[in-house]
TORLUMZA-751701 format. One line per 8 residues: number of its first residue (from 1); their letters; for each residue x, y, z of N, C-alpha, C. Coordinates in steps of 0.2 Angstrom, whole numbers. Atoms other than C-alpha are relative to their C-alpha. Layout:
N
NUM) A) X,Y,Z,X,Y,Z,X,Y,Z  ...
end
This chain:
472
1) XXXXXXXX) 6,-5,4,546,579,461,1,4,-4  -2,-7,8,545,588,443,-3,5,5  4,-7,1,539,604,445,-6,2,-4  5,2,5,521,600,441,-3,8,0  4,-8,3,516,620,442,0,1,-5  -2,-1,8,525,623,425,0,7,0  0,-8,1,528,640,431,6,3,-6  -5,-3,6,540,642,416,-4,-1,-7
9) XXXXXXXX) 3,3,7,531,632,402,-6,1,2  7,1,1,515,639,401,-5,-4,-5  2,6,3,501,630,394,-3,4,-8  2,-4,5,497,634,376,-8,1,-1  7,0,3,480,642,371,-4,5,8  2,-2,-7,476,648,390,3,7,0  -3,-8,0,477,666,396,3,-1,8  -6,1,-3,491,662,406,3,8,5
17) XXXXXXXX) 0,-8,-4,494,677,421,7,-4,4  -6,2,-3,511,669,424,6,5,-4  -4,-6,5,520,683,411,5,-3,-3  -7,4,4,529,670,401,-3,0,-6  1,-1,10,528,676,382,2,-8,-4  -3,5,4,527,661,370,4,1,-5  -5,3,3,540,653,362,-4,3,-9  2,1,8,540,654,342,-3,-6,-1
25) XXXXXXXX) 3,7,0,536,637,344,-7,-1,1  9,0,-3,520,639,353,-2,3,-3  3,-5,2,515,652,344,-1,-3,-8  2,3,8,517,642,326,-4,-6,4  3,6,1,508,627,336,-7,5,1  9,-4,-1,493,640,341,-4,1,-6  4,-1,3,490,642,326,-4,-4,-4  3,8,3,484,624,322,-7,2,5
33) XXXXXXXX) 6,-1,-1,468,630,332,-5,4,-3  5,-6,5,461,644,320,-4,-7,-2  7,1,5,443,639,312,3,-1,-7  0,2,4,444,630,296,-5,6,-3  4,-5,5,437,645,282,-6,-6,-1  4,5,4,420,638,278,-6,6,-2  0,-2,4,413,647,264,-10,5,3  8,-4,0,393,650,272,-1,3,7
41) XXXXXXXX) 1,-4,-5,399,658,287,5,5,0  1,-7,1,405,676,288,7,0,8  -2,2,-7,421,674,302,4,4,1  -8,-7,-2,437,687,309,4,-1,-6  -6,-1,6,450,691,298,6,-5,2  -7,4,-2,462,679,306,-2,-6,2  3,8,0,451,664,306,-2,0,7  4,2,-8,447,662,324,-8,3,3
49) XXXXXXXX) 6,-2,-3,432,663,334,-1,5,5  3,-6,-5,423,676,344,2,-4,9  0,3,-10,425,664,360,6,0,2  -7,0,-4,443,668,364,4,-7,0  -6,5,1,456,654,366,1,-3,9  -2,0,-6,452,649,382,-4,-10,2  2,6,1,447,632,378,9,-6,-1  -8,6,2,467,626,378,0,-4,-8
57) XXXXXXXX) 1,5,5,467,621,361,-3,-6,-2  1,7,2,457,608,362,-8,0,-4  6,-1,5,443,613,349,-7,-1,3  9,0,-4,427,616,362,-2,0,-4  3,-5,3,412,618,353,-4,3,5  5,-7,-7,404,633,363,-9,-4,-1  9,0,1,384,627,356,-1,-6,3  2,7,-3,388,609,367,0,3,6
65) XXXXXXXX) 0,0,-8,384,607,384,6,0,4  -7,-2,-3,402,605,388,2,5,-4  -2,-5,5,406,621,377,-3,6,6  1,-5,-6,394,630,390,3,0,7  -4,-1,-5,401,625,403,6,4,1  -8,-6,1,419,632,398,-2,5,0  1,-9,-1,410,648,395,-1,2,5  1,-2,-5,403,648,412,7,2,3
73) XXXXXXXX) -5,-2,-1,420,648,417,3,6,1  -5,-7,2,426,664,411,-4,5,5  1,-5,-4,413,672,423,2,-2,9  -1,0,-7,421,666,439,5,5,4  -3,-4,-4,431,679,442,-2,6,2  4,-2,-3,416,689,444,-1,1,7  3,3,-9,412,679,461,5,5,3  -5,0,-5,428,683,469,-2,10,-1
81) XXXXXXXX) -3,-7,1,427,703,463,-7,1,5  9,-2,-4,406,704,469,-1,-2,8  -1,5,-6,409,691,484,3,8,3  -5,-4,-4,425,704,491,-2,8,0  2,-6,0,415,720,487,-7,-1,4  5,-1,-4,399,714,498,2,0,8  -1,4,-6,408,706,511,4,5,5  -2,-5,-5,421,722,514,-5,5,2
89) XXXXXXXX) 5,-5,0,406,732,513,-6,-3,6  6,2,-4,395,722,526,-8,0,-4  6,0,3,383,721,513,-5,6,1  4,-5,-3,377,738,518,-4,2,-8  5,0,3,371,740,502,-7,-4,-1  6,4,-2,358,728,504,-4,3,5  4,-4,-5,353,736,520,-1,5,0  3,-6,0,350,751,514,-4,2,-4
97) XXXXXXXX) 5,-1,6,340,748,499,-9,-3,5  6,1,-3,326,743,513,-1,-9,-1  2,5,2,327,725,510,-5,-3,8  5,2,-5,314,713,523,3,-2,4  -3,1,-6,316,710,539,5,-7,4  -2,7,2,319,690,536,7,2,-1  -8,-1,4,334,693,526,6,4,3  -4,-3,-4,341,708,536,3,-3,7
105) XXXXXXXX) -3,4,-4,342,696,549,4,-8,-1  -5,4,1,350,683,540,5,2,-2  -5,-4,-1,363,695,536,3,4,4  -5,0,-5,368,701,552,3,-7,3  -3,6,-3,367,680,558,6,-1,-4  -3,2,8,377,678,541,9,3,2  -6,-5,-4,391,692,549,3,-2,4  -2,2,-6,392,686,565,2,-7,0
113) XXXXXXXX) -2,7,1,396,668,560,7,1,-5  -7,0,4,410,675,548,5,1,3  -5,-6,-8,420,683,565,3,-7,2  -4,6,0,434,669,567,6,0,1  -6,1,-3,449,667,575,5,-4,-5  -2,2,5,464,657,564,0,-5,2  3,5,-5,460,642,577,-4,-3,-4  5,0,1,443,644,571,-1,0,-8
121) XXXXXXXX) 0,1,8,447,647,552,-1,-7,-1  -5,9,1,457,628,553,-7,-4,-1  5,4,-2,439,620,559,-6,3,-5  6,-1,4,427,631,548,4,-1,-9  -2,3,6,440,626,532,-1,-7,-2  1,8,1,438,607,536,-5,-1,-1  5,3,1,421,607,538,-2,3,-8  -1,0,7,419,617,521,1,-5,-5
129) XXXXXXXX) -3,7,4,430,604,512,-4,-7,1  4,5,-3,420,590,520,-8,1,-4  7,-1,3,403,597,513,2,2,-7  0,0,7,411,601,496,-2,-6,-6  -1,7,5,410,584,488,-7,-5,6  7,6,-2,393,574,489,4,-6,0  -3,5,1,402,560,484,4,-3,4  -6,1,-5,415,555,499,-1,-4,5
137) XXXXXXXX) 0,6,-5,420,541,512,0,-5,-5  -3,6,3,424,524,509,-4,-2,-6  0,5,5,414,517,497,0,4,-7  -1,-2,6,415,532,484,10,-1,-2  -7,0,0,435,530,487,1,-8,-3  3,6,7,429,513,480,1,-1,-5  2,0,6,421,516,466,6,6,-5  -5,-4,3,435,530,462,6,-5,-2
145) XXXXXXXX) -5,3,3,449,516,461,-3,-5,-2  2,4,7,437,505,450,1,2,-4  3,-7,6,435,519,438,8,-1,-2  -9,-1,0,456,519,438,2,-7,-2  -1,8,0,456,498,436,-4,-1,-6  4,4,6,442,497,424,3,0,-7  -2,6,10,448,488,406,-7,1,-4  4,0,7,431,491,398,-5,4,1
153) XXXXXXXX) 4,-7,0,419,505,394,-8,-2,5  7,2,-2,403,495,399,0,-2,12  -1,-2,-8,411,493,418,0,8,4  1,-6,-1,414,511,418,-7,5,1  7,-2,2,396,515,410,-6,-2,8  4,2,-5,390,505,425,0,4,7  -4,-5,-4,400,515,438,-6,8,2  2,-6,0,394,532,432,-8,-1,0
161) XXXXXXXX) 7,0,0,376,525,431,-1,-1,5  0,1,-8,377,520,449,-1,7,3  1,-6,-4,382,537,453,-4,4,-1  7,-4,3,368,546,444,-5,-1,6  4,7,-1,357,534,451,-1,4,10  -2,2,-5,363,537,468,1,8,2  3,-6,0,364,556,466,-5,4,-1  10,-3,0,345,559,462,-2,-3,6
169) XXXXXXXX) 3,2,-6,342,548,477,-1,4,6  -2,-4,-7,352,559,490,-3,7,-3  3,-6,1,344,574,480,-6,1,0  4,0,-2,328,569,483,-6,3,3  4,-6,-1,321,582,494,-1,5,-3  -3,-7,3,328,595,484,-5,-2,-4  4,-1,7,320,588,468,-7,0,2  8,1,0,302,585,476,-3,8,1
177) XXXXXXXX) 1,-8,-1,302,604,483,1,3,-7  -2,-3,6,308,609,466,-7,-1,-4  8,0,3,293,601,458,-7,3,4  4,-2,-2,281,607,469,0,10,1  2,-5,2,285,623,468,0,3,-7  1,0,7,286,622,449,-10,2,-1  8,0,2,267,617,451,-3,7,4  0,-7,-4,265,632,462,-1,4,-6
185) XXXXXXXX) -1,-7,6,269,645,447,-3,-5,-6  6,1,6,259,633,434,-5,2,2  5,0,-2,244,635,445,-4,8,0  0,-7,0,246,654,445,-2,3,-8  2,-1,6,245,654,426,-6,-4,-4  7,3,4,229,643,424,-5,3,1  9,-4,-4,212,647,425,-3,-5,5  1,0,-8,202,646,441,-1,-8,0
193) XXXXXXXX) 5,6,-2,192,630,438,8,-5,-2  -6,1,-1,208,621,432,5,0,5  -5,1,-4,220,628,444,-3,-5,4  5,4,-6,208,621,458,1,-9,-1  -1,9,5,210,602,447,9,2,4  -9,3,0,231,603,449,-1,3,9  -3,-2,-10,231,612,469,-5,-8,5  4,7,-3,218,594,473,7,-4,1
201) XXXXXXXX) -3,6,2,229,584,465,9,2,3  -7,-1,-2,247,592,471,0,0,8  2,-1,-8,239,593,490,3,-8,1  0,9,-3,239,572,490,9,-1,-1  -5,3,-1,260,572,486,3,1,7  1,2,-5,266,565,501,8,4,4  -6,-3,-1,282,573,512,5,-6,-4  -3,5,3,298,565,503,2,-4,4
209) XXXXXXXX) -7,5,-4,306,549,511,1,-6,-5  -1,6,3,313,532,505,-6,-3,-5  6,3,2,294,524,505,-3,4,-5  3,-6,3,286,539,500,0,2,-8  -1,-4,7,295,541,482,-1,-3,-4  4,4,5,286,528,472,-8,3,-2  8,-1,1,269,532,477,0,7,-3  0,-4,1,274,550,475,2,3,-9
217) XXXXXXXX) -1,3,8,281,544,456,-6,1,-3  3,2,5,267,538,451,-7,3,1  5,-6,4,254,552,455,4,4,-4  -2,-6,5,266,564,446,-1,-4,-7  0,3,8,266,551,430,-9,-1,-1  4,4,1,250,544,431,-7,6,2  3,-4,2,240,560,433,1,7,3  -1,-8,2,247,576,437,3,2,-6
225) XXXXXXXX) -4,0,7,259,576,422,-5,0,-5  6,0,6,244,571,410,-5,5,2  1,-7,-1,234,584,418,0,7,-2  -2,-7,2,245,599,415,-1,-2,-5  -3,1,7,247,590,397,-7,1,-2  5,-1,1,229,592,396,-2,4,-4  3,-8,0,226,608,398,6,3,-5  -3,-4,6,242,614,387,-3,-2,-7
233) XXXXXXXX) 2,2,7,234,603,372,-8,7,0  6,-1,2,217,609,375,-2,12,-1  0,-7,0,222,628,378,5,3,-4  -1,-4,5,234,629,364,7,4,3  -4,-2,-3,248,634,377,6,-2,-2  -4,3,4,263,635,369,7,7,3  -8,-4,-2,275,647,379,2,-4,6  -2,3,-6,280,649,397,-3,-6,4
241) XXXXXXXX) 2,6,-4,268,636,405,0,-6,-2  -1,6,4,271,623,393,9,-1,1  -7,2,0,291,624,397,0,-2,7  -1,4,-8,287,623,417,-4,-8,-1  0,6,-3,277,608,415,4,-4,-4  -8,2,2,293,602,403,4,-2,6  -4,-2,-7,303,607,420,-2,-6,3  4,3,-3,291,596,428,1,-7,1
249) XXXXXXXX) -4,4,5,293,582,418,6,-3,2  -7,-1,-2,311,583,419,1,-2,9  0,1,-7,311,583,438,-1,-6,4  4,6,-2,299,569,440,3,-6,-3  -6,7,1,313,557,430,5,-1,2  -5,2,-3,325,563,439,-1,-3,8  5,2,-6,314,560,456,0,-9,-1  -2,8,0,311,541,450,4,-3,-1
257) XXXXXXXX) -7,4,-1,327,537,445,4,-1,6  -1,3,-7,333,540,463,-5,-3,5  0,5,-4,321,528,469,6,-5,4  -6,3,-2,332,516,481,0,-8,-3  -1,3,2,327,502,473,5,0,-8  -5,-1,6,335,508,455,8,1,2  -7,1,-1,352,510,465,1,-5,4  1,7,-5,349,493,475,4,-2,-8
265) XXXXXXXX) -1,5,6,349,486,456,5,2,-6  -6,-2,5,362,497,446,7,-4,4  -5,3,-3,374,490,462,1,-6,-3  -1,7,0,370,472,460,1,-2,-9  -2,-1,7,371,474,441,8,-1,-1  -8,-2,0,390,480,442,2,-7,5  -2,7,-2,393,463,452,2,-5,-4  -1,5,5,393,454,436,7,3,-2
273) XXXXXXXX) -8,-2,1,412,462,434,5,-3,5  -4,1,-6,425,454,442,5,4,4  -4,-6,-5,436,469,447,-6,5,2  2,-3,-5,421,477,455,-2,-6,5  4,5,-3,415,460,462,5,-1,7  -6,2,-3,433,459,470,0,3,5  0,-5,-4,431,475,480,-6,-1,5  7,0,-3,413,471,486,-2,-10,4
281) XXXXXXXX) 0,10,0,416,451,492,-4,1,5  3,0,-7,403,448,504,-7,5,3  4,-2,-1,392,462,502,-7,-1,-5  5,2,5,373,458,496,-6,5,-1  5,-5,1,360,468,489,-4,3,5  3,-2,-6,350,469,504,5,4,7  -4,-1,-4,364,472,515,2,9,-3  2,-8,6,367,488,501,-6,5,2
289) XXXXXXXX) 7,-2,-1,350,493,503,-1,5,8  0,-2,-8,353,494,522,5,4,2  -6,-4,-1,369,504,521,-4,8,-3  2,-5,1,360,517,512,-8,4,3  6,-1,-5,344,517,523,3,5,5  -4,-2,-9,357,522,539,4,7,-5  -3,-4,0,363,538,528,-5,6,0  1,-5,-2,360,554,535,1,6,-9
297) XXXXXXXX) 0,-2,3,357,564,518,3,10,-1  -1,-5,1,356,580,522,7,4,5  -7,-2,-1,374,581,531,3,-2,-5  -5,2,8,381,570,516,1,6,-5  0,-5,6,375,585,505,5,6,3  -4,-3,-3,385,595,517,-5,9,3  3,-6,-2,370,606,523,5,5,7  -3,-6,-5,375,621,535,-4,5,2
305) XXXXXXXX) 5,-8,-3,367,636,545,5,5,-6  -4,-3,4,381,646,534,-3,2,-6  2,1,8,376,640,518,-8,3,0  8,0,3,357,640,520,0,9,2  1,-7,-2,360,661,527,5,3,-7  0,-4,6,370,666,512,-4,-2,-7  5,1,7,357,656,498,-7,5,2  5,-3,-1,344,665,507,0,7,-1
313) XXXXXXXX) -3,-7,3,353,683,504,0,-2,-8  1,-1,9,356,679,487,-6,-1,-4  5,0,1,338,674,485,-2,6,-1  4,-7,-1,332,691,490,4,3,-4  -2,-4,7,345,698,478,-2,-1,-5  2,1,8,341,690,462,-9,0,-1  4,-4,2,324,695,465,-2,8,2  1,-7,1,327,712,467,-1,3,6
321) XXXXXXXX) 0,-4,-6,324,715,484,7,5,3  -7,-5,-2,344,724,487,-2,5,-5  -1,-6,8,338,736,471,0,-3,-6  -2,3,6,337,732,454,7,1,-4  -6,-1,1,353,740,452,6,-5,0  -6,6,-3,362,726,463,-3,-8,-4  2,7,1,352,712,454,4,-3,-4  -3,5,5,363,706,440,9,1,6
329) XXXXXXXX) -5,0,-3,377,706,452,-2,-6,3  4,7,-3,367,693,462,-1,-6,-3  0,6,4,364,684,447,6,-4,-4  -5,1,2,381,684,442,3,-6,7  -2,5,-4,386,676,458,-2,-6,2  4,8,0,372,661,458,2,-4,-6  -2,4,6,378,658,440,7,-2,3  -7,0,-1,395,658,446,1,-8,5
337) XXXXXXXX) 0,5,-7,391,645,462,-2,-5,-4  5,4,4,380,634,450,6,-3,-3  -7,5,5,396,629,438,2,-7,4  -4,8,-2,401,616,451,-5,-6,2  7,5,1,384,607,450,1,-2,-6  -2,5,6,391,601,432,2,-3,1  -3,7,2,395,585,427,6,0,-4  -8,1,4,411,590,418,5,4,8
345) XXXXXXXX) -6,-2,-4,419,598,434,3,-6,4  -4,4,-2,432,588,440,4,1,6  -5,-3,-8,438,597,455,-3,1,6  5,-3,-3,432,604,470,0,6,3  1,-8,0,428,621,474,-3,1,8  3,-3,-7,425,631,491,-1,7,1  0,-10,-2,420,649,496,3,-1,8  -2,-1,-7,428,655,512,-1,7,1
353) XXXXXXXX) 0,-8,-1,422,672,516,-2,-1,7  -2,0,-7,428,675,534,3,7,2  -2,-6,-2,432,690,544,4,-2,4  -8,5,-4,450,684,552,3,5,5  -3,-4,-4,454,694,568,-1,6,-3  4,-7,0,442,709,564,1,1,-8  0,-1,8,449,708,544,-5,-2,-4  6,4,4,435,704,530,4,-3,-5
361) XXXXXXXX) -3,2,6,442,693,518,-6,-5,-2  1,5,3,436,682,503,2,-4,-5  -6,9,4,446,664,496,-6,-3,-1  3,7,3,440,652,485,6,-4,0  -6,5,2,450,637,483,-2,-6,-4  0,5,5,452,625,469,4,-6,2  -5,6,-4,458,607,475,-2,-6,-7  0,6,4,462,592,462,2,-6,5
369) XXXXXXXX) -3,6,-3,464,576,474,6,-3,0  -5,7,6,472,565,460,1,4,-3  -4,-1,4,483,576,452,7,-4,-4  -6,5,3,495,566,440,8,4,2  -9,-2,-1,516,570,446,2,4,-5  -5,-5,6,520,576,429,9,-3,-1  -7,1,2,534,565,428,-2,-6,-4  1,3,7,535,554,413,-1,-9,3
377) XXXXXXXX) 2,6,-5,527,536,416,-1,-3,7  1,1,-7,524,539,434,-6,-1,1  8,2,-3,509,532,443,-1,6,7  0,-7,-8,512,544,459,-7,5,-1  4,-5,-2,497,555,464,1,6,4  0,-5,-6,496,572,474,-3,5,-2  6,-5,-1,486,587,477,2,5,-4  -3,-6,2,486,602,468,-8,4,1
385) XXXXXXXX) 5,-4,-2,478,617,474,1,5,-4  1,-9,1,473,636,467,-4,2,6  4,-4,-6,469,648,481,1,8,-3  -3,-7,2,465,665,478,-4,3,6  2,-2,-8,461,675,494,2,8,-3  0,-7,1,458,695,492,-3,4,9  1,-2,-5,458,704,510,1,8,0  2,-5,1,452,720,513,7,5,1
393) XXXXXXXX) -5,-4,1,466,736,514,6,-4,0  -7,2,3,480,722,508,0,-2,-5  1,1,7,474,716,492,0,-6,-3  2,7,4,474,701,481,6,-4,0  -4,8,0,482,684,482,-1,-4,-6  2,9,3,484,668,471,4,-2,-1  -3,6,-4,492,654,478,-1,-6,-4  -1,7,-1,496,637,468,4,-4,4
401) XXXXXXXX) -7,6,-4,503,623,476,0,-5,-2  2,8,1,506,604,473,4,-6,5  -1,3,-5,508,593,487,0,-9,-3  -1,11,1,515,572,486,6,-2,5  -2,8,-3,523,562,499,5,5,5  -1,-6,-5,526,578,512,5,5,-4  -4,-8,6,534,589,495,-4,6,-1  4,-6,5,527,605,489,3,4,-3
409) XXXXXXXX) -2,-5,3,530,615,476,-5,6,0  6,-6,1,522,630,476,1,9,-2  -2,-6,3,521,649,468,-7,3,1  5,-2,-4,513,662,475,0,10,-2  -1,-7,3,507,681,467,-3,5,6  0,-6,-4,507,697,479,-3,5,-3  2,-7,1,498,712,479,5,4,-2  -5,-4,0,507,727,473,2,4,5
417) XXXXXXXX) 1,-3,-7,504,735,491,7,-2,2  -4,3,-6,517,722,498,7,-1,-6  -7,0,4,531,725,484,6,2,4  -7,-2,-6,544,731,497,2,-7,4  -1,7,-4,540,713,506,1,-5,-1  0,7,2,545,701,496,5,-6,4  -4,8,-4,558,692,504,-2,0,6  5,0,-6,547,694,521,-4,-7,-2
425) XXXXXXXX) 3,4,1,535,684,511,3,-6,-1  -3,5,0,548,670,505,2,-3,7  1,3,-5,554,669,523,-5,-2,7  4,3,-5,540,667,533,-7,-5,-3  1,7,4,534,654,518,4,-5,4  -5,3,-3,549,645,524,-1,-4,5  0,0,-8,546,645,541,-6,-3,2  6,4,-1,529,640,540,-1,-8,-4
433) XXXXXXXX) -3,5,2,533,625,529,4,-6,5  -3,2,-3,547,620,539,-6,0,6  4,3,-4,536,620,556,-5,-5,0  5,5,1,524,610,547,4,-8,-3  -4,6,4,537,596,542,-1,1,-5  0,1,7,535,598,525,5,4,-5  -6,-2,2,549,601,514,-2,4,-10  1,-5,4,547,615,501,5,-2,-5
441) XXXXXXXX) -5,0,7,556,610,483,0,6,-5  1,-9,4,550,626,474,-5,5,2  4,-6,-2,544,641,479,-1,6,-6  3,-6,6,538,656,466,-2,6,1  2,-5,-2,536,674,473,0,5,-4  0,-5,6,530,686,461,-3,5,2  3,-3,-2,521,702,462,-6,-1,-5  6,3,3,502,699,455,-2,5,-5
449) XXXXXXXX) 1,-6,7,499,708,437,-5,-4,-3  7,2,5,486,695,430,-2,-6,5  0,8,-5,477,681,441,0,-6,-5  -1,7,2,480,665,437,-9,-4,-1  4,0,1,465,659,427,-1,-10,3  2,9,-4,458,640,435,1,-5,-8  0,6,5,458,632,416,6,0,-2  -6,0,2,476,635,416,5,-2,5
457) XXXXXXXX) -5,2,-6,481,631,433,-2,-8,-1  1,8,0,470,613,430,-1,0,-8  0,2,6,471,607,411,-6,-5,-1  3,7,-1,460,591,414,-7,3,1  9,-4,-1,444,603,416,-3,-2,-9  3,2,7,444,601,395,0,-6,-1  2,6,-1,446,583,396,-2,-3,1  5,5,1,433,577,402,0,-4,2
465) XXXXXXXX) 0,7,-3,438,564,414,1,2,9  -4,-2,-8,442,562,434,-11,3,1  4,-3,0,423,566,434,-7,-2,5  4,2,-5,415,559,448,1,3,7  0,-5,-5,420,571,460,-8,6,-2  9,-4,0,401,579,458,1,6,6  0,-3,-6,400,593,472,-4,4,-1  6,-2,1,387,603,476,0,8,1
end
């Protein structure tokens, strides 16, 4: 197994933290990513963009959707910094601000759930990983295999269309709740008589279910959206209200896309492809429908009490209930968490706030379960991980690992406070690997100076592939 961590060959164009200076040849290559001179634009003296060089030399257009996603990755370090501060301080800044009783109770329950032993931490980690990916299980393992085998654009597009519709279907309850919430916001901005009319229409929306999807969609498309559209036209509403109406229309399209009939039809169309058909021999449209009806979508979406409590706390902070001075911090956390929702995210990402044997710790884990081995011409795949954790009174750690067939490459950056214990760290890591019957092929142990960037650890982020790992 080659050294997949590439700790001695930093990727050109990334903000690497492995402290290797680029060679002259790499510097020369880096010149190629400078922007061409444009007479109608005022550029920097060196010809580079102001957006920095975090695009890995891929020439990312930062005014595109993908460019916005790449830019949002730069805010990820804020998540670790802010969450560590909150966990270490017991969110005292929130409690002291006079937050509501309900949220205070959520904070207390949240911290009680975080207290765990090493054994409980193992179970907690498994549960978080299981909930990190909505598209998991035998069906999606087969679909990933089909994507690898597909030789036509049409087959790949068909599989992605199926996944999109499944994602909309599994989110149906959440989408409908968003629609109802937006309708309430629209009502608050309307004149009284018109508001009463919209309220009566909204009250006719049924609680979400597979059977109610079609009726709710018809009501939205044929009555609610036209009613709001007429109000916008009659009153020449060109501001926030019109934007909210557009949002309802967008979510209605998603809600309709997630109708179970649309998902079944998308699946059945794929049966025209021999590559797809060989993996689903004997499967009928009715059998596929029955399988979808038997799925617990709340469980599949990784719903858990801990996540609900954290979201309630975050919502209170975003609303300013923790003090206006803290609102920006909560907004940054929410933005960082929403990076997972992007269709461009090819990785699994989980947060692990815990109090381990009385010591508060905040950790993040990035996982690529389908990393190439790095050997030329090899079809081997392994698991690549980037783990970041910050322990109170200990410091911040970075770990990169690549696992393949019982063998591991590993790089760990430890905090300055442990500079006198490097040999102990090496010895203990080797003992842990030996105890778990893992062969440690490469081990790098260095003092942490600059955190490892996610974009440097996983260059495939810029390649826009393997995007079936839709996370939640």
